[in-house]
C-alpha positions as CSV (number, residue, x, y, z in Angstrom):
1,X,-252.6,90.6,137.8
2,X,-249.6,89.6,139.9
3,X,-250.2,87.7,143.1
4,X,-250.0,90.0,146.1
5,X,-247.4,88.3,148.4
6,X,-243.7,88.9,147.6
7,X,-240.5,87.7,149.2
8,X,-239.7,91.3,150.1
9,X,-243.1,91.9,151.7
10,X,-242.7,88.5,153.5
11,X,-239.4,89.7,154.9
12,X,-240.3,93.3,155.9
13,X,-244.0,93.6,156.4
14,X,-243.6,93.8,160.1
15,X,-241.1,96.7,159.9
16,X,-243.4,98.6,157.6
17,X,-246.4,98.1,159.9
18,X,-244.6,100.0,162.6
19,X,-245.6,103.2,160.8
20,X,-248.9,102.6,159.0
21,X,-251.0,105.1,157.2
22,X,-254.0,103.9,159.1
23,X,-252.4,105.0,162.3
24,X,-251.8,108.5,160.7
25,X,-255.5,108.7,159.7
26,X,-256.6,107.7,163.2
27,X,-255.0,110.8,164.7
28,X,-256.0,113.0,161.7
29,X,-252.5,114.4,161.3
30,X,-253.3,116.7,158.3
31,X,-251.7,119.9,157.0
32,X,-254.4,122.6,156.8
33,X,-254.0,125.4,154.2
34,X,-254.5,128.1,156.8
35,X,-251.6,126.7,158.8
36,X,-249.4,126.2,155.8
37,X,-249.9,129.7,154.4
38,X,-247.3,132.3,155.3
39,X,-247.3,136.1,154.8
40,X,-245.7,135.5,151.4
41,X,-248.3,135.0,148.6
42,X,-245.8,134.3,145.9
43,X,-245.3,130.5,145.5
44,X,-248.2,129.5,147.7
45,X,-250.3,128.1,144.8
46,X,-247.6,125.9,143.5
47,X,-246.4,124.8,146.9
48,X,-249.9,123.8,148.0
49,X,-250.5,121.9,144.8
50,X,-247.3,119.9,145.4
51,X,-248.2,119.3,149.0
52,X,-251.6,117.8,148.1
53,X,-249.9,115.5,145.5
54,X,-247.3,114.5,148.2
55,X,-250.1,113.5,150.6
56,X,-251.6,111.2,147.9
57,X,-248.3,109.5,147.3
58,X,-247.6,109.3,151.0
59,X,-251.0,107.6,151.7
60,X,-250.5,105.1,148.9
61,X,-247.6,103.5,150.8
62,X,-243.9,103.2,151.3
63,X,-243.2,102.4,147.6
64,X,-244.1,106.0,146.7
65,X,-242.5,107.6,149.7
66,X,-239.6,108.9,147.4
67,X,-242.1,110.6,145.1
68,X,-244.0,112.0,148.1
69,X,-240.8,113.2,149.7
70,X,-239.8,115.2,146.6
71,X,-243.2,116.9,146.5
72,X,-243.0,117.6,150.3
73,X,-239.5,119.1,149.8
74,X,-240.9,121.4,147.0
75,X,-243.6,122.6,149.4
76,X,-240.9,122.9,152.1
77,X,-239.2,125.7,150.1
78,X,-242.3,127.8,150.6
79,X,-242.8,127.0,154.3
80,X,-239.9,125.3,156.0
81,X,-241.3,125.8,159.5
82,X,-244.5,123.8,159.2
83,X,-244.1,121.1,161.8
84,X,-246.3,118.4,160.2
85,X,-244.5,118.9,156.9
86,X,-241.1,118.4,158.6
87,X,-242.4,115.3,160.3
88,X,-243.8,113.9,157.0
89,X,-240.4,114.5,155.2
90,X,-238.6,112.8,158.1
91,X,-240.8,109.7,157.9
92,X,-240.2,109.5,154.1
93,X,-236.5,109.6,154.6
94,X,-236.6,107.2,157.6
95,X,-238.3,104.5,155.6
96,X,-236.4,104.9,152.4
97,X,-232.7,105.8,152.1
98,X,-231.1,108.7,153.9
99,X,-231.4,108.3,157.7
100,X,-229.3,111.5,158.3
101,X,-231.9,113.6,156.6
102,X,-234.6,111.7,158.5
103,X,-233.0,112.8,161.7
104,X,-232.8,116.4,160.6
105,X,-236.5,116.8,159.9
106,X,-237.8,114.6,162.7
107,X,-235.7,116.4,165.2
108,X,-236.9,119.8,164.0
109,X,-240.6,118.6,164.3
110,X,-240.1,117.1,167.7
111,X,-238.3,120.2,169.1
112,X,-241.3,122.3,168.2
113,X,-244.1,119.9,168.9
114,X,-243.0,116.9,171.0
115,X,-246.7,115.7,171.2
116,X,-247.4,116.2,167.5
117,X,-247.9,112.5,167.0
118,X,-248.1,109.6,169.6
119,X,-245.1,107.9,168.0
120,X,-243.0,110.9,167.0
121,X,-240.4,110.0,169.7
122,X,-240.3,106.4,168.6
123,X,-239.5,107.5,165.1
124,X,-236.9,110.0,166.3
125,X,-235.3,107.2,168.3
126,X,-235.3,105.0,165.2
127,X,-233.5,107.8,163.2
128,X,-230.8,108.1,165.9
129,X,-230.6,104.3,165.9
130,X,-230.1,104.2,162.2
131,X,-227.2,106.7,162.2
132,X,-225.7,104.8,165.2
133,X,-226.1,107.5,167.8
134,X,-227.1,104.7,170.1
135,X,-227.2,106.7,173.4
136,X,-229.6,109.2,171.9
137,X,-231.7,106.4,170.4
138,X,-232.0,104.7,173.8
139,X,-232.9,108.0,175.4
140,X,-235.9,108.5,173.0
141,X,-236.8,104.9,173.0
142,X,-237.1,104.8,176.8
143,X,-239.1,108.0,176.8
144,X,-241.6,106.5,174.4
145,X,-241.6,103.3,176.4
146,X,-243.0,105.2,179.4
147,X,-245.8,106.6,177.3
148,X,-246.6,103.2,175.8
149,X,-246.5,101.5,179.2
150,X,-248.9,104.1,180.7
151,X,-251.3,103.5,177.8
152,X,-251.1,99.7,178.1
153,X,-249.4,99.2,174.7
154,X,-247.7,96.0,175.7
155,X,-246.5,95.1,172.2
156,X,-244.8,98.5,171.9
157,X,-243.1,98.0,175.3
158,X,-241.8,94.6,174.2
159,X,-240.6,96.1,170.9
160,X,-238.8,99.0,172.6
161,X,-237.0,96.6,175.0
162,X,-235.8,94.7,171.9
163,X,-234.6,97.9,170.2
164,X,-232.7,99.1,173.3
165,X,-231.0,95.7,173.4
166,X,-230.0,96.2,169.8
167,X,-228.5,99.6,170.5
168,X,-226.4,98.2,173.3
169,X,-225.2,95.4,171.0
170,X,-224.4,98.1,168.4
171,X,-222.3,100.1,170.9
172,X,-220.2,97.0,171.5
173,X,-219.8,95.9,167.9
174,X,-218.6,99.3,166.6
175,X,-215.8,99.3,169.1
176,X,-214.0,96.6,167.0
177,X,-214.7,97.4,163.3
178,X,-213.7,94.9,160.7
179,X,-210.9,95.6,158.2
180,X,-213.1,95.6,155.1
181,X,-213.9,97.7,152.0
182,X,-217.6,97.7,151.1
183,X,-218.4,98.9,147.6
184,X,-221.5,99.2,145.6
185,X,-221.9,96.9,142.6
186,X,-222.8,99.8,140.4
187,X,-225.7,100.8,138.1
188,X,-225.2,97.8,135.8
189,X,-226.6,95.7,138.7
190,X,-228.4,98.0,141.0
191,X,-231.3,100.3,140.3
192,X,-233.3,103.0,142.1
193,X,-235.5,100.3,143.6
194,X,-234.7,97.3,145.8
195,X,-232.2,94.8,144.5
196,X,-231.3,91.8,146.7
197,X,-230.4,88.1,147.0
198,X,-227.5,87.8,144.6
199,X,-226.2,84.4,143.6
200,X,-223.3,83.6,141.3
201,X,-222.9,80.7,138.9
202,X,-220.0,78.2,139.5
203,X,-217.2,80.3,137.8
204,X,-218.5,83.6,139.0
205,X,-219.2,84.9,135.4
206,X,-223.0,85.3,135.9
207,X,-224.9,86.9,138.7
208,X,-228.6,86.3,139.4
209,X,-230.7,88.5,141.7
210,X,-234.1,89.8,142.6
211,X,-235.2,93.3,141.7
212,X,-238.3,95.4,142.3
213,X,-237.4,97.9,139.6
214,X,-239.8,99.4,137.1
215,X,-239.9,97.7,133.7
216,X,-242.4,99.9,131.8
217,X,-245.9,101.3,131.7
218,X,-247.5,97.9,132.5
219,X,-245.8,97.7,136.0
220,X,-248.1,97.0,138.8
221,X,-247.5,97.9,142.4
222,X,-248.0,95.6,145.4
223,X,-250.9,96.8,147.5
224,X,-249.0,95.8,150.7
225,X,-246.2,98.3,150.3
226,X,-246.9,100.0,147.0
227,X,-243.6,98.9,145.5
228,X,-243.3,97.1,142.1
229,X,-243.6,93.4,142.1
230,X,-240.5,91.1,142.0
231,X,-238.7,89.6,139.0
232,X,-235.4,87.8,138.6
233,X,-232.6,89.5,136.7
234,X,-229.1,88.5,135.6
235,X,-225.9,90.0,134.4
236,X,-222.7,88.6,132.9
237,X,-219.1,89.5,133.4
238,X,-217.2,90.4,130.2
239,X,-213.5,89.8,129.3
240,X,-212.6,93.2,130.9
241,X,-214.2,92.3,134.2
242,X,-217.2,94.6,133.6
243,X,-220.7,93.5,134.4
244,X,-223.3,93.9,131.6
245,X,-226.5,95.8,132.1
246,X,-228.8,93.5,134.1
247,X,-231.8,92.2,132.2
248,X,-234.8,90.0,133.2
249,X,-234.0,86.3,133.1
250,X,-235.1,84.7,129.8
251,X,-237.5,81.8,129.6
252,X,-240.6,81.0,131.6
253,X,-239.5,82.4,134.9
254,X,-240.8,85.9,135.2
255,X,-244.6,85.7,134.9
256,X,-247.6,87.7,136.1
257,X,-246.8,86.5,139.7
258,X,-244.0,87.5,142.0
259,X,-240.8,85.7,141.4
260,X,-237.8,86.1,143.8
261,X,-234.6,84.2,143.7
262,X,-233.9,82.1,146.8
263,X,-231.4,79.5,145.7
264,X,-229.2,78.0,143.0
265,X,-228.1,74.4,143.0
266,X,-224.3,74.1,143.2
267,X,-224.1,72.7,139.6
268,X,-225.9,75.8,138.4
269,X,-228.6,74.0,136.6
270,X,-231.5,74.5,139.0
271,X,-233.0,77.8,140.2
272,X,-235.0,77.9,143.4
273,X,-237.7,80.6,143.3
274,X,-240.0,82.2,145.8
275,X,-243.4,82.3,144.2
276,X,-245.8,84.6,146.0
277,X,-249.3,83.1,146.2
278,X,-251.2,81.0,148.6
279,X,-249.9,80.3,152.1
280,X,-247.6,83.3,152.1
281,X,-245.6,81.9,149.1
282,X,-243.9,78.7,148.2
283,X,-240.5,77.7,146.7
284,X,-240.6,76.3,143.2
285,X,-237.8,74.8,141.0
286,X,-236.8,75.7,137.5
287,X,-234.3,73.6,135.5
288,X,-231.9,75.1,132.9
289,X,-232.4,73.9,129.3
290,X,-228.8,73.2,128.1
291,X,-229.4,73.5,124.4
292,X,-231.9,76.4,124.3
293,X,-230.1,78.2,127.2
294,X,-233.3,79.1,128.9
295,X,-235.0,78.3,132.1
296,X,-238.0,75.9,132.1
297,X,-241.3,76.5,133.8
298,X,-241.0,76.0,137.5
299,X,-242.3,73.0,139.4
300,X,-243.2,72.7,143.0
301,X,-240.8,71.3,145.7
302,X,-241.6,68.0,147.3
303,X,-244.8,68.1,149.3
304,X,-243.4,67.5,152.7
305,X,-241.1,70.5,152.4
306,X,-244.0,72.8,151.9
307,X,-246.4,74.1,154.6
308,X,-249.4,76.3,155.0
309,X,-247.0,79.1,155.9
310,X,-244.3,80.7,153.7
311,X,-241.0,79.1,152.7
312,X,-237.9,81.1,151.6
313,X,-234.1,80.9,151.2
314,X,-232.8,77.5,150.0
315,X,-229.2,76.1,150.1
316,X,-227.7,72.7,149.5
317,X,-224.5,71.2,150.8
318,X,-221.8,70.3,148.2
319,X,-222.9,66.7,147.9
320,X,-226.5,67.7,147.4
321,X,-227.8,65.3,150.0
322,X,-228.8,67.9,152.6
323,X,-231.2,70.8,151.9
324,X,-231.3,73.9,154.2
325,X,-234.2,76.3,153.8
326,X,-236.2,79.0,155.5
327,X,-239.8,78.2,156.7
328,X,-242.5,79.8,158.8
329,X,-244.0,76.3,159.4
330,X,-245.8,76.8,162.8
331,X,-245.6,73.0,163.5
332,X,-241.7,73.1,163.5
333,X,-240.5,76.6,164.1
334,X,-240.1,78.3,167.5
335,X,-241.3,81.7,166.3
336,X,-241.4,83.5,163.0
337,X,-239.1,82.1,160.3
338,X,-236.5,79.5,161.2
339,X,-233.8,77.5,159.4
340,X,-234.9,73.9,158.7
341,X,-233.0,71.1,157.0
342,X,-233.9,67.8,155.3
343,X,-231.7,64.9,154.1
344,X,-232.2,62.5,151.2
345,X,-233.3,59.0,151.9
346,X,-232.0,55.9,150.1
347,X,-234.8,56.3,147.5
348,X,-233.8,59.8,146.6
349,X,-236.7,61.4,148.4
350,X,-236.4,64.2,151.0
351,X,-237.0,63.3,154.6
352,X,-239.4,65.4,156.7
353,X,-237.7,68.7,157.6
354,X,-236.1,69.3,161.0
355,X,-235.3,72.5,162.8
356,X,-231.7,73.5,163.3
357,X,-232.5,74.0,166.9
358,X,-232.6,76.8,169.4
359,X,-228.9,77.5,169.2
360,X,-229.3,78.8,165.7
361,X,-233.0,79.7,165.5
362,X,-234.4,82.4,167.7
363,X,-237.9,83.6,168.6
364,X,-237.3,86.2,165.9
365,X,-236.8,85.7,162.1
366,X,-233.9,84.0,160.4
367,X,-233.2,84.4,156.7
368,X,-230.6,84.2,153.9
369,X,-228.7,80.9,154.3
370,X,-225.2,80.4,152.8
371,X,-222.9,77.4,153.3
372,X,-219.2,77.2,152.2
373,X,-218.4,74.4,149.7
374,X,-217.3,71.9,152.4
375,X,-220.5,72.6,154.3
376,X,-218.7,73.3,157.6
377,X,-219.4,77.0,157.7
378,X,-222.8,78.6,157.6
379,X,-223.7,82.3,157.2
380,X,-227.3,83.5,157.8
381,X,-229.2,86.6,158.8
382,X,-231.2,86.9,162.0
383,X,-233.1,89.5,163.9
384,X,-232.2,87.7,167.1
385,X,-229.0,86.9,168.9
386,X,-227.0,90.1,169.3
387,X,-228.3,92.0,166.2
388,X,-227.5,95.7,166.2
389,X,-230.8,96.4,164.4
390,X,-233.1,94.5,161.9
391,X,-231.4,91.6,160.2
392,X,-227.7,91.1,161.0
393,X,-225.4,88.5,159.3
394,X,-224.1,85.8,161.6
395,X,-221.6,83.0,161.3
396,X,-221.5,79.5,162.7
397,X,-219.3,76.5,162.0
398,X,-219.8,72.7,162.4
399,X,-218.0,71.2,165.4
400,X,-216.4,67.7,165.4
401,X,-219.4,66.1,166.9
402,X,-221.6,67.4,164.1
403,X,-223.3,70.2,166.1
404,X,-223.0,73.9,165.3
405,X,-221.1,76.5,167.2
406,X,-222.8,79.5,168.9
407,X,-223.5,82.1,166.1
408,X,-221.2,85.1,166.0
409,X,-222.2,88.5,164.7
410,X,-220.2,89.3,161.5
411,X,-219.6,92.7,163.0
412,X,-219.5,96.3,161.9
413,X,-219.4,97.8,159.3
414,X,-220.8,94.7,157.4
415,X,-223.7,94.8,159.8
416,X,-225.6,98.0,160.4
417,X,-228.7,99.0,162.3
418,X,-230.6,98.5,159.0
419,X,-231.4,95.1,157.4
420,X,-228.3,93.3,156.2
421,X,-229.1,90.1,154.2
422,X,-228.2,87.4,151.8
423,X,-224.5,87.1,152.4
424,X,-222.7,84.9,149.9
425,X,-219.2,84.0,148.8
426,X,-218.7,83.0,145.1
427,X,-216.7,79.8,144.6
428,X,-213.6,81.8,143.6
429,X,-213.6,83.2,147.2
430,X,-212.1,86.5,146.5
431,X,-215.0,88.6,147.7
432,X,-218.3,88.4,149.6
433,X,-221.6,90.0,148.5
434,X,-224.7,91.0,150.3
435,X,-227.7,93.3,150.2
436,X,-228.1,96.4,152.4
437,X,-228.9,100.1,152.4
438,X,-226.0,102.4,152.6
439,X,-225.5,106.1,152.0
440,X,-224.7,106.9,148.4
441,X,-226.6,103.9,147.0
442,X,-228.8,104.0,144.0
443,X,-232.1,103.7,146.0
444,X,-233.6,101.2,148.3
445,X,-231.6,98.0,148.9
446,X,-228.5,97.6,146.7
447,X,-226.1,94.7,146.2
448,X,-222.6,95.4,147.7
449,X,-219.2,93.7,147.4
450,X,-217.1,93.1,150.5
451,X,-213.3,93.0,150.3
452,X,-211.6,91.7,153.4
453,X,-208.3,93.5,153.9
454,X,-205.4,91.1,154.1
455,X,-206.6,89.2,151.1
456,X,-207.0,90.5,147.5
457,X,-207.2,94.3,147.6
458,X,-209.5,96.5,145.7
459,X,-208.3,99.8,144.2
460,X,-209.5,102.8,146.1
461,X,-211.9,105.2,144.3
462,X,-210.1,108.2,142.9
463,X,-211.2,111.5,144.3
464,X,-210.7,114.5,142.0
465,X,-208.9,117.6,143.4
466,X,-211.2,120.5,143.0
467,X,-212.3,123.7,144.8
468,X,-215.6,124.3,146.5
469,X,-217.4,123.8,143.3
470,X,-217.0,120.1,143.1
471,X,-216.0,118.2,146.2
472,X,-219.0,116.9,148.1
473,X,-218.7,116.9,151.9
474,X,-219.1,113.1,152.5
475,X,-217.8,113.1,156.1
476,X,-220.7,111.8,158.2
477,X,-220.8,109.9,161.3
478,X,-222.0,106.3,161.0
479,X,-221.7,103.1,159.0
480,X,-221.8,104.9,155.6
481,X,-218.1,105.6,155.5
482,X,-215.9,103.1,153.6
483,X,-213.4,101.6,156.0
484,X,-210.0,101.4,154.6
485,X,-207.9,101.2,157.7
486,X,-204.4,99.6,157.4
487,X,-202.7,99.7,160.8
488,X,-199.0,100.6,160.9
489,X,-196.6,101.7,163.6
490,X,-194.5,104.5,162.1
491,X,-195.5,108.2,161.8
492,X,-196.0,109.7,158.3
493,X,-195.2,113.4,157.8
494,X,-196.9,115.8,155.4
495,X,-195.5,119.2,154.6
496,X,-195.9,121.9,152.0
497,X,-197.2,125.4,151.5
498,X,-200.4,127.3,151.2
499,X,-200.0,129.4,148.1
500,X,-201.8,132.3,146.4
501,X,-202.8,130.7,143.0
502,X,-202.1,133.9,141.1
503,X,-199.0,135.5,142.8
504,X,-197.4,132.4,144.2
505,X,-197.0,134.1,147.6
506,X,-197.3,132.0,150.8
507,X,-200.4,132.3,152.9
508,X,-201.2,132.2,156.6
509,X,-204.1,129.9,157.3
510,X,-205.6,126.9,159.0
511,X,-205.6,123.3,157.8
512,X,-207.8,120.5,159.3
513,X,-207.2,116.9,158.3
514,X,-210.2,114.6,158.6
515,X,-210.0,110.9,159.2
516,X,-212.5,109.8,156.6
517,X,-213.1,106.4,158.2
518,X,-213.9,107.8,161.7
519,X,-215.3,111.2,160.6
520,X,-213.1,112.9,163.2
521,X,-210.3,115.5,163.0
522,X,-207.0,113.6,162.8
523,X,-204.7,116.6,162.8
524,X,-204.7,120.4,162.7
525,X,-202.0,122.7,161.4
526,X,-201.5,126.5,161.2
527,X,-199.2,127.6,158.4
528,X,-196.4,130.1,159.0
529,X,-196.5,133.6,157.3
530,X,-194.5,132.0,154.5
531,X,-197.3,129.5,154.0
532,X,-195.2,126.5,155.2
533,X,-197.1,123.9,157.3
534,X,-196.1,120.4,158.7
535,X,-198.3,117.7,160.2
536,X,-197.9,114.0,161.2
537,X,-200.2,111.0,160.9
538,X,-200.1,107.6,162.5
539,X,-201.6,105.9,159.4
540,X,-200.9,106.0,155.7
541,X,-204.4,106.4,154.2
542,X,-206.7,109.0,152.6
543,X,-207.4,112.2,154.7
544,X,-209.8,114.9,153.9
545,X,-208.3,118.4,154.3
546,X,-210.2,121.7,154.8
547,X,-208.1,124.8,154.2
548,X,-209.4,128.2,155.5
549,X,-207.6,131.4,154.6
550,X,-209.2,134.7,155.2
551,X,-210.3,136.4,151.9
552,X,-209.7,133.2,149.9
553,X,-212.2,130.7,148.5
554,X,-212.9,127.8,150.9
555,X,-210.8,124.8,149.8
556,X,-211.7,121.1,150.3
557,X,-209.3,118.5,149.1
558,X,-208.3,114.9,149.7
559,X,-204.7,113.9,150.5
560,X,-203.7,110.4,149.4
561,X,-201.1,109.2,152.0
562,X,-201.4,105.5,151.0
563,X,-198.0,105.7,149.2
564,X,-196.3,107.8,151.8
565,X,-193.0,106.6,153.3
566,X,-192.0,107.0,156.9
567,X,-188.4,107.7,155.7
568,X,-189.2,111.2,154.3
569,X,-192.1,113.6,154.4
570,X,-194.6,113.8,151.6
571,X,-194.9,117.3,150.1
572,X,-198.2,118.7,149.0
573,X,-198.9,122.4,148.2
574,X,-202.4,123.8,148.3
575,X,-203.1,126.7,145.8
576,X,-206.0,128.9,146.7
577,X,-207.9,131.5,144.7
578,X,-208.4,134.9,146.3
579,X,-211.9,136.3,146.7
580,X,-212.4,139.2,144.3
581,X,-215.6,141.0,143.5
582,X,-216.9,139.4,140.3
583,X,-215.3,136.0,141.0
584,X,-217.6,133.2,139.7
585,X,-217.7,129.6,140.8
586,X,-219.8,126.9,139.1
587,X,-221.6,124.6,141.6
588,X,-221.2,121.2,140.0
589,X,-223.5,119.0,142.0
590,X,-226.8,120.8,142.0
591,X,-229.7,118.8,140.8
592,X,-233.4,119.7,140.1
593,X,-236.4,117.7,139.1
594,X,-236.8,117.7,135.3
595,X,-238.3,121.0,134.1
596,X,-238.9,122.1,137.7
597,X,-237.2,124.2,140.3
598,X,-237.4,121.5,143.0
599,X,-234.0,120.9,144.5
600,X,-233.1,117.2,144.8
601,X,-231.6,116.3,148.1
602,X,-228.3,115.2,146.3
603,X,-227.7,119.0,146.0
604,X,-227.5,119.6,149.8
605,X,-223.9,118.4,150.2
606,X,-222.6,120.8,147.7
607,X,-224.7,123.7,149.0
608,X,-223.5,123.0,152.5
609,X,-220.0,123.8,151.2
610,X,-221.3,127.2,150.1
611,X,-222.8,127.7,153.6
612,X,-219.4,126.9,155.2
613,X,-217.7,129.4,152.8
614,X,-220.2,132.1,153.9
615,X,-219.8,131.4,157.5
616,X,-216.0,131.7,157.2
617,X,-216.3,135.0,155.3
618,X,-219.0,136.9,157.2
619,X,-219.0,140.1,155.1
620,X,-219.3,138.5,151.7
621,X,-222.4,138.9,149.5
622,X,-223.1,136.5,146.7
623,X,-225.3,136.4,143.6
624,X,-226.7,132.9,143.0
625,X,-227.5,132.6,139.3
626,X,-229.4,130.0,137.3
627,X,-228.5,129.1,133.7
628,X,-230.0,126.9,131.0
629,X,-229.2,125.6,127.5
630,X,-231.0,127.0,124.5
631,X,-233.6,124.3,124.3
632,X,-237.0,125.9,124.5
633,X,-238.2,129.6,124.6
634,X,-236.4,132.4,126.3
635,X,-239.5,133.1,128.4
636,X,-239.7,129.6,129.7
637,X,-236.0,129.3,130.4
638,X,-235.8,132.6,132.1
639,X,-238.6,131.6,134.5
640,X,-237.0,128.2,135.2
641,X,-233.5,129.7,135.8
642,X,-234.9,132.3,138.1
643,X,-236.9,129.8,140.1
644,X,-233.9,127.4,140.4
645,X,-231.6,130.2,141.6
646,X,-234.2,131.2,144.2
647,X,-234.6,127.6,145.4
648,X,-230.8,127.5,146.1
649,X,-231.0,130.8,148.0
650,X,-234.0,129.6,150.0
651,X,-232.1,126.5,151.0
652,X,-229.0,128.5,152.1
653,X,-231.1,130.9,154.1
654,X,-233.0,128.1,155.7
655,X,-229.7,126.9,157.1
656,X,-229.1,130.1,159.0
657,X,-227.4,132.5,156.5
658,X,-228.9,136.0,156.5
659,X,-231.0,136.6,153.3
660,X,-229.4,140.1,152.9
661,X,-226.2,138.4,151.9
662,X,-227.7,136.7,148.9
663,X,-229.4,137.6,145.6
664,X,-230.9,135.3,143.0
665,X,-230.9,135.9,139.2
666,X,-232.0,133.9,136.2
667,X,-230.1,134.3,133.0
668,X,-231.7,131.5,130.9
669,X,-229.3,130.8,128.0
670,X,-227.9,134.4,127.7
671,X,-224.5,133.5,129.3
672,X,-223.3,130.2,127.8
673,X,-219.9,128.9,128.9
674,X,-219.9,126.3,126.1
675,X,-221.4,125.9,122.6
676,X,-225.0,124.6,122.6
677,X,-224.5,122.5,119.5
678,X,-223.6,119.3,121.4
679,X,-225.1,117.5,124.3
680,X,-221.9,117.9,126.3
681,X,-222.0,121.7,125.7
682,X,-225.7,122.0,126.6
683,X,-225.0,120.0,129.8
684,X,-222.3,122.5,130.9
685,X,-224.6,125.4,130.2
686,X,-227.3,123.9,132.5
687,X,-225.7,125.1,135.7
688,X,-225.9,127.1,138.9
689,X,-223.2,129.6,139.8
690,X,-222.3,132.0,142.6
691,X,-220.7,135.4,142.0
692,X,-219.0,137.5,144.6
693,X,-220.9,140.9,144.8
694,X,-219.0,142.5,147.6
695,X,-216.6,141.5,150.4
């Protein structure tokens, strides 16, 4: 059995304890069947069964919150007004990935029952904090602080004061965003579990990192947080610049205990590994076997570098005579985990460690050390200083007298209100890498690449031009948008026509251009009767455009102005399809649980486009239809297709659309749009459509 303590638990156990299941049990916050049941009998049995399963996964811990959330969401389709259920879903989102969804459900629960749970307003403040609505976060934090103070909860009062300070720091930091592009390393590296602490070999051709992903039926979950135990993975870069699928590190590294990467000697021949066990975990060393190309069994670090408390991140200077590392050694640190350092003596032994001092270390935790090759610049993460939430990444440089400068926050959008950790720069120096949670990730913490504009540029992701059926609405306020700002002085003009796709006639309509970086409307244009429009921009960049023309399908597009010239206008026409009775549109990004009718939350962005379409065309009625491939019986596929269509309708109605404007039908495999004799064809046939019934 694996030892219990892991680096991840060591890092984040305090955060998780803010919301503990024991606290929930203490206040007996349970959903009773009589309160959950509605006037509608159909679907109650399945919803209640899913709800009970959700409670089991929820109580087991944060590691199974995603599973609990999916079951809660299935139950939510039956009864979307149950306050405890909305609160539960909000908590699941808050302590996993999507903070926007957390805000939606927590706010709904709070508005109905502000006293539902003693800490509901604390969690609501946390959700606002995470999406960077700092003023709202402070408002709810302060309200909870009054309650905590009146109840004598001194620790909570102290914590709230810290969080309010973080919000104020956040407000200042987002005023001057960095010119960077932050991109996910992709599914070759990242998984649907936590992936973190990436280190590259000398030439940047191999990456090593820690992952808590599932590796098979024998996986064991850590009882502290119910996530899988840690192992070290690696991936290699091929001749085409593509990373191979990450695999566990070969040799005698990954064992039945927790193994987390915390350092790599500059020569690349020694790995420093956090081994969970006694005293909160120790750092051990594994050497690379040059002929067998494997890593040897780890050995302990020198005794005076170890303590009764946990040790973590390790980094050497380029001459390998100074070692920096993280320790919670209570005899040296000033509180929590601090950065210590040790130097080699003349006999090649490490001297007793010394703290880097109160200028660098705070009363809160420090983590994730990185030094540039010359050893004059250090990056590290800290919960102290002017963090905007959790761990932020800070920078300090060595002064002429050998001391270090005041740490500076690396800034937004590298730093966010969530935990941002393990910043590193490979020796080639083109990019930086770190671990964080951002919208659109694969799940949990992912490893991201940072491109600093002004140095080597990264090609922007292509966005396919498509109608309502395919473009997700990704414009959200907060740190999730990819900043691509390139400041220029001249205006850029865009002109063109709105055109009926069938007749070629010009159309009168409205165009709104969205600054994707800022999630704000950058410009609005009204076309002439001929369809002609003209608009100007201060920057050459990507803009989202929403086109609304009465009696035409809602159109969402992206205009690439990065190659525009100030010398002459760029010309772009938008061709729209007229709404006709019988018009069908395939909804591309609708996802369900396997063999179930449970909508995945990834579907909401696409369905929100349907909702906008209905709001802009108030008399239209739609049929939502479910379709399958021909795998399985007609009876089973008919049932599944009907249930899935109904799930889509239920979601749309829950967002305020009158149910009289929608019908749901299940056609199983009776209306294929592609042959069922290939996987590609079957995939196309597994779809959800809408059809215009009347207008």
